[in-house]
C-alpha positions as CSV (number, residue, x, y, z in Angstrom):
1,M,0.0,0.0,0.0
2,K,1.3,3.4,-0.9
3,I,0.0,6.6,0.6
4,R,1.0,9.7,-1.1
5,A,0.2,13.1,0.5
6,D,1.7,16.3,-0.7
7,L,1.0,19.7,0.7
8,I,1.8,21.2,-2.6
9,P,1.4,19.0,-5.8
10,D,4.6,18.3,-7.6
11,M,3.2,19.6,-10.9
12,I,3.3,23.2,-9.6
13,A,6.4,24.6,-11.1
14,G,9.0,25.9,-8.6
15,L,7.0,25.0,-5.5
16,G,6.0,21.4,-6.2
17,F,9.1,19.8,-4.6
18,A,9.5,22.4,-1.8
19,D,7.4,20.4,0.7
20,D,9.3,17.2,-0.3
21,A,12.6,19.0,0.3
22,A,11.4,20.4,3.6
23,L,10.3,16.9,4.8
24,L,13.5,15.3,3.7
25,T,15.6,17.9,5.5
26,A,13.6,17.4,8.7
27,V,14.0,13.6,8.6
28,V,17.7,13.8,7.9
29,S,18.1,16.2,10.9
30,L,16.1,13.9,13.2
31,V,18.1,10.8,12.2
32,A,21.4,12.6,12.4
33,A,20.7,13.6,16.0
34,H,20.7,9.9,16.9
35,I,24.0,8.9,15.2
36,T,26.6,8.5,17.9
37,P,30.4,8.3,17.7
38,T,30.1,4.6,18.1
39,H,27.9,4.4,15.0
40,R,30.4,6.6,13.1
41,A,33.4,4.4,14.2
42,A,31.5,1.2,13.1
43,A,30.7,2.8,9.7
44,A,34.4,3.8,9.3
45,R,35.5,0.3,10.1
46,A,33.0,-1.2,7.6
47,L,34.1,1.2,4.9
48,D,37.8,0.4,5.5
49,K,37.3,-3.3,4.9
50,E,38.2,-4.4,1.4
51,L,35.1,-5.5,-0.4
52,P,35.4,-8.7,-2.5
53,G,34.8,-8.4,-6.2
54,P,36.4,-8.2,-9.6
55,R,39.5,-6.2,-10.0
């Protein structure tokens, strides 16, 4: 099931994606507030590992 609710329809030029951008900014801010140094260290370790694959 997909529920789509826009405050401003995306077809309105210049303003259509403004509500989407505002919502995305709010969500990123809320999630970023919960990322701890432990999470960042774990992500850095995971990115430092060499990934298997073709060379």
